[in-house]
C-alpha positions, 0 to 999 in steps of 0.5 A: 541344166543351164538356162533356157530361153522362152522359145526353148521351153520344149527342150527344158521340159525334156531336160527336166524329165531326163534329170528326174529319170536319172535321179530316180532310175537304178543303175543298170536298169534296162528299161530306164536306159531305154527311156533315157535314150529315147528322151535324149533323141527326142531332145536332139530332134526338138533342138534341131527343129527349134534352131532351124527356124529361129527369128532374128530376135531369137538369135539376138537372145541366143547371142546374149545367152547368160551361159554363152562363152565369153572371150576368156573362155575361148582364150583358155580353150584355144590358147596355150601359155596365155599371159594376160597383160593389163593397163593402157599406160595412161589412165587405168586398166579396163576389165571390160577388155582383156588381152595378152599373149598366147600360143594358138596352133603353134604360133604366138599371137596377141589375143584381145577381146571384150569380156562381159563377166558372169554373175552379178559381181563379175558383170559389174566388175566388167561393166557388162562388157561395155569398155571405157576409153582406157579399154580401147587404148589398152587394146591398141597398146597390145596391138602395137606390141604385137606389131613390134614383135611381128605377132598376129592379132586375134580379137573376140568381139562381144559387147552391147557397145562402148560405155556411154557414161559421163566419165567415158565421154570426158576421157575421150570415148569417141577419140579412142574408138576413132584412133583404133579404127585408124591404127588397125587399118594400117597395123603391119601384122595380120588381124583376125576378128571373130564376133562371138556374141553381140557386135554392138555399134562402134564399141564392136568396130573398135576391135573389128578392123581386120584382114578376116572377119568371122561371126559365130552362127548365132551372133549379131552385128549391128549399129544399134540394139533392137531395143534401142531401135524400137525405142527411137521409132515407136516408144511414142506409141506406148510401152514397147513389146517383144513384137516391137523388138522382133520387128526392129531386129528384122529391120536391122538385119543383124544376124550372121546370115544377113551380114554374110549376105551383105559381104561384110564378113568373110565367113560364118562359124557353125555352132553346136546344136542348141548354141555355143553355150551347149558345147564350149569345147566344140565351139572353141575347136571351130574357132581355133580351126577357122583362126588357124586357117586364116592365119596360115593365109595371112602370115606369109604376106609381107606387110605392104601386101597385107595393108594393101589387101586390108585397104581394098577389103575395107573399101569394098565392104558391103553391098549396094544397088546404084540407081540412076537419077 
């Protein structure tokens, strides 16, 4: 049945009843079949009702859902003949960033993404999707390789942020992120980025300087997490609560719908009812179609036009109001 969040409790109750009925029901029993059909329709309507009025904090929880597809899940579903490449050629290989060549829509592309891992062992191995400097340097090495062979770059963003540990700082975390921002801004090949879960701070932007930037419907993009924001602002008042996190999420305006309203992204990719984790293949198809359409627009452009358009896009990011003195 998978994992259910607190606000999905009505769905979990229905799923338990469906599972019990399937387990106890006899094959070919018309009464059982009719009840199953009724329950499945009830589940569909309940899911649509819950997901039509999600709060920003609830969307944050969905973006972090333990069953949500990660970069490698999408890469394996949308790319043929994917070959993963490793190492930054300077220090080591960072499992929190994955990348390699694959065929998407009949064209060879360089696919790069944050990888969180699933299960305790894999999460620790992937450092919970928090890259070290060598992860960003590996990503940049692969982007330069794509540029050399005139292949587009597709990145998947899904990280709570760059790892803030002592070793990461000693090896130049800030410099690695800053270098990626600079080099991506002038990379002479198309770049398409998709926020598939969490887009956290500079750790996300280091893979997000693109010609086209998209977000999944229930993903988030923010300079800080709601918990981090609440801790800075309100911890002195006592222990933090879910209400504090919800209040912070509302203040941050971090959902895909908020970010689109600010003209920071180029589009929102709809998710299956119940979230991307309810239908991996359906979500992958949506991403594939969006990426292919963007690359169809970008690949005919010569490199000078591509860079100039990217520059203008970055210069005009966001929306603001000017007020007189």
